[in-house]
C-alpha positions in Angstrom: -12.7 -18.2 -16.4 -10.1 -18.0 -13.6 -9.9 -14.4 -11.8 -6.9 -13.2 -13.7 -8.0 -14.1 -16.6 -10.7 -11.6 -16.0 -9.0 -8.8 -14.9 -6.2 -8.5 -17.8 -9.6 -9.1 -20.2 -11.6 -6.4 -18.3 -8.7 -4.2 -18.8 -8.9 -5.0 -22.5 -11.9 -4.2 -22.7 -12.1 -0.8 -20.9 -9.5 -0.1 -23.6 -11.5 -1.2 -26.3 -14.3 1.0 -24.9 -12.2 3.9 -25.0 -10.9 3.2 -28.3 -14.6 4.3 -29.3 -15.0 7.3 -26.8 -13.8 10.9 -28.3 -11.3 12.5 -26.4 -9.6 9.4 -24.9 -5.8 9.0 -25.6 -4.4 5.9 -23.8 -5.1 3.5 -21.1 -2.2 3.1 -18.7 -2.8 -0.5 -16.7 -0.7 -0.3 -13.4 1.3 -2.9 -10.9 -0.1 -6.5 -11.0 -2.5 -5.9 -14.2 0.5 -3.4 -15.5 4.2 -5.0 -16.0 4.1 -6.5 -12.6 1.5 -9.5 -13.6 3.9 -12.4 -12.1 2.4 -11.4 -9.0 -1.3 -11.2 -10.4 -3.7 -13.6 -8.1 -7.6 -14.1 -7.4 -7.2 -11.3 -5.1 -5.6 -8.7 -7.3 -7.9 -5.6 -8.6 -8.0 -3.3 -11.6 -5.8 -0.1 -10.8 -5.1 2.0 -14.1 -4.8 5.3 -15.5 -6.8 7.3 -18.4 -5.2 9.8 -20.3 -7.3 12.2 -22.2 -7.2 15.2 -24.3 -6.8 18.8 -22.6 -10.5 19.8 -21.4 -12.0 16.2 -21.5 -11.3 14.9 -18.1 -14.9 16.4 -16.7 -16.5 14.2 -18.9 -14.8 10.9 -18.5 -15.2 11.9 -14.8 -19.0 12.9 -15.1 -20.1 10.4 -16.8 -19.2 6.5 -16.6 -20.5 5.1 -19.6 -16.8 4.5 -21.1 -16.5 2.0 -18.4 -20.3 0.6 -18.2 -19.5 -0.2 -22.1 -17.0 -2.6 -21.1 -19.1 -3.9 -17.6 -21.9 -3.1 -16.1 -20.8 -1.2 -12.6 -22.5 -2.2 -9.6 -20.8 0.7 -7.9 -18.7 3.7 -8.2 -17.1 6.2 -5.7 -15.3 9.2 -6.5 -12.7 9.3 -4.0 -10.4 11.9 -5.3 -11.0 15.1 -7.7 -9.4 12.7 -10.3 -10.6 9.1 -9.9 -13.0 6.5 -8.7 -13.2 3.7 -6.4 -15.0 0.9 -8.7 -17.1 -2.4 -8.3 -18.4 -4.3 -11.3 -21.0 -6.6 -10.9 -18.9 -9.6 -12.1 -17.4 -8.3 -8.3 -14.2 -6.9 -9.8 -13.0 -4.2 -8.0 -11.0 -1.5 -9.1 -9.1 1.8 -8.6 -8.7 4.7 -11.6 -7.3 8.4 -12.1 -8.5 10.6 -15.1 -5.2 12.9 -16.4 -5.1 15.2 -19.2 -1.8 14.6 -21.4 0.3 17.7 -19.7 -0.5 16.3 -16.5 1.8 13.4 -16.9 4.4 15.7 -15.4 3.1 15.9 -12.0 1.9 12.3 -11.1 3.8 9.1 -9.7 3.5 5.7 -10.5 5.2 2.5 -11.0 4.8 -0.8 -13.5 2.7 0.9 -16.3 1.5 -0.8 -19.1 0.2 0.7 -21.8 -2.8 -1.4 -22.9 -4.2 1.2 -25.2 -3.3 4.3 -27.3 -4.9 6.1 -29.7 -2.7 5.7 -33.0 -2.5 9.7 -33.0 -1.2 10.1 -30.1 3.0 9.5 -29.6 3.9 10.9 -26.3 6.1 9.1 -24.6 4.8 6.9 -20.7 7.2 5.4 -19.5 6.9 2.2 -17.3 8.0 4.3 -14.0 7.6 7.7 -13.9 8.3 10.3 -11.0 8.4 8.3 -8.0 9.1 10.0 -4.6 12.6 10.8 -4.0 13.0 8.7 -1.0 16.2 7.1 0.1 16.5 3.7 2.2 17.3 4.3 5.5 21.2 3.8 6.1 20.8 4.1 10.1 19.2 2.3 13.1 19.2 4.8 15.6 16.2 6.9 14.8 13.7 4.8 13.7 14.5 1.8 16.8 14.4 4.5 19.3 11.0 6.4 18.2 9.8 2.6 18.1 11.0 2.1 21.2 9.6 5.1 22.6 5.9 4.5 20.8 5.9 1.3 23.2 6.2 3.2 26.2 4.0 6.2 25.2 1.5 3.1 23.8 1.4 1.7 27.3 1.1 4.5 28.9 -2.2 5.1 26.9 -3.1 1.7 27.5 -2.8 2.1 31.3 -5.2 5.1 31.1 -7.5 3.1 28.7 -7.3 5.2 25.7 -7.0 1.8 23.8 -7.8 3.2 20.4 -4.7 5.4 20.5 -2.4 2.6 22.4 -3.2 0.3 19.1 -1.8 3.0 17.1 1.5 3.8 19.2 1.8 0.0 19.7 1.0 -1.5 16.7 1.3 1.0 14.2 3.7 3.5 14.8 6.1 1.2 16.0 5.7 -1.3 13.5 6.2 1.1 10.9 9.6 2.7 12.2 10.4 -1.3 12.5 9.6 -1.8 9.1 11.0 1.3 7.4 14.7 -0.5 8.6 13.7 -4.1 8.4 16.3 -3.9 4.9 19.1 -3.3 7.1 18.1 -6.2 9.7 17.3 -9.1 7.9 17.5 -10.5 4.5 14.9 -9.2 1.6 13.9 -11.6 -0.7 13.3 -10.0 -4.1 9.5 -9.5 -4.6 8.1 -6.5 -6.2 8.8 -3.9 -3.5 6.5 -0.7 -3.4 7.9 2.7 -3.5 4.9 4.2 -1.9 4.3 1.5 0.7 7.0 -0.3 2.5 4.6 -3.0 4.2 3.4 -4.4 1.0 4.1 -7.7 0.1 6.6 -7.8 3.2 5.5 -11.4 3.9 7.3 -12.8 0.9 10.1 -9.9 1.2 11.3 -10.6 4.9 9.8 -14.3 5.6 11.6 -14.4 8.6 10.1 -11.4 10.3 6.6 -12.1 9.0 6.7 -15.3 10.6 6.9 -13.2 13.9 3.9 -10.7 13.4 1.7 -12.6 15.2 3.5 -12.0 18.5 4.0 -8.2 17.5 0.3 -7.9 16.6 -2.1 -10.2 19.2 -4.7 -6.8 18.6 -6.7 -4.5 20.7 -7.0 -6.9 24.0 -3.2 -7.8 24.2 -1.3 -4.9 23.3 0.8 -5.2 26.2 2.1 -8.6 25.1 2.4 -7.2 21.5 4.8 -4.2 22.7 6.5 -7.2 24.5 7.0 -9.0 21.4 8.3 -5.4 19.5 10.9 -4.6 22.2 12.5 -8.3 22.3 12.5 -8.1 18.5 14.4 -4.9 18.6 16.4 -6.1 21.5 18.4 -9.1 19.6 19.1 -6.6 16.9 20.1 -3.4 18.5 21.6 -2.2 21.9 18.5 -0.7 23.5 19.1 1.4 26.5 18.6 -0.5 29.5 16.9 1.8 31.4 14.0 2.2 29.1 13.5 -1.6 28.6 13.2 -1.3 31.9 10.4 0.6 32.1 8.6 -0.4 29.2 8.4 -4.0 30.8 7.0 -2.7 33.7 4.7 -0.8 32.1 3.7 -3.7 30.6 3.2 -5.9 33.8 1.5 -2.8 35.2 -1.1 -3.0 31.8 -1.5 -6.5 32.9 0.9 -8.5 30.9 0.2 -12.4 31.1 4.1 -13.0 30.4 6.7 -10.7 30.7 10.0 -11.4 28.5 
């Protein structure tokens, strides 16, 4: 059986198990096992919420027998107060959370699909709920200047031997700022954007930018080269301050960049 079929069948099996467990109200599949099955592939995992009656949450968190009845678990880790990360014996990985009915008002999710619900539970559970009020950025000035100063600070950290900090400034913070305004710089292809993480599926949504990532993310030992690639990309799309550009290149040169762009 292919992995995608196994994932959906496992979720159905969990629903079947819940139907026989006192206190269970509903099983909501999320993301690629929710409404976004068009992007389901062999590397997908199980993301789901379980809704239970008032006062029943401790029972579902303290004993995972309702999961074991669907398939044996090899690993489980209580990573939040309300949920686990799990690995089944056959290699299927998943993450889930348990909520009592009244908690629906305080959670956020997208792409929800009701896999199973108790016949006597009539609460409406929408496909998308409580998404963060996060408006897309409409101006390049702040994010790109943040990215530029990230590059400068990162190269300074690299020069004094702080490579971990430098990596975060150059290949994390600067890239994050750049990604936050990619929709203003590149044509975005329609492919399941994630309101919780703008980096998700970026390779499909912004293929032109994705083709340049290998130059921007060259690893810990080539941070100066990575910084120059990011600088070059920004310069092609935004009027970078000439002195700041010069200083970033100077720092890259001092840090031993093999090629100054």
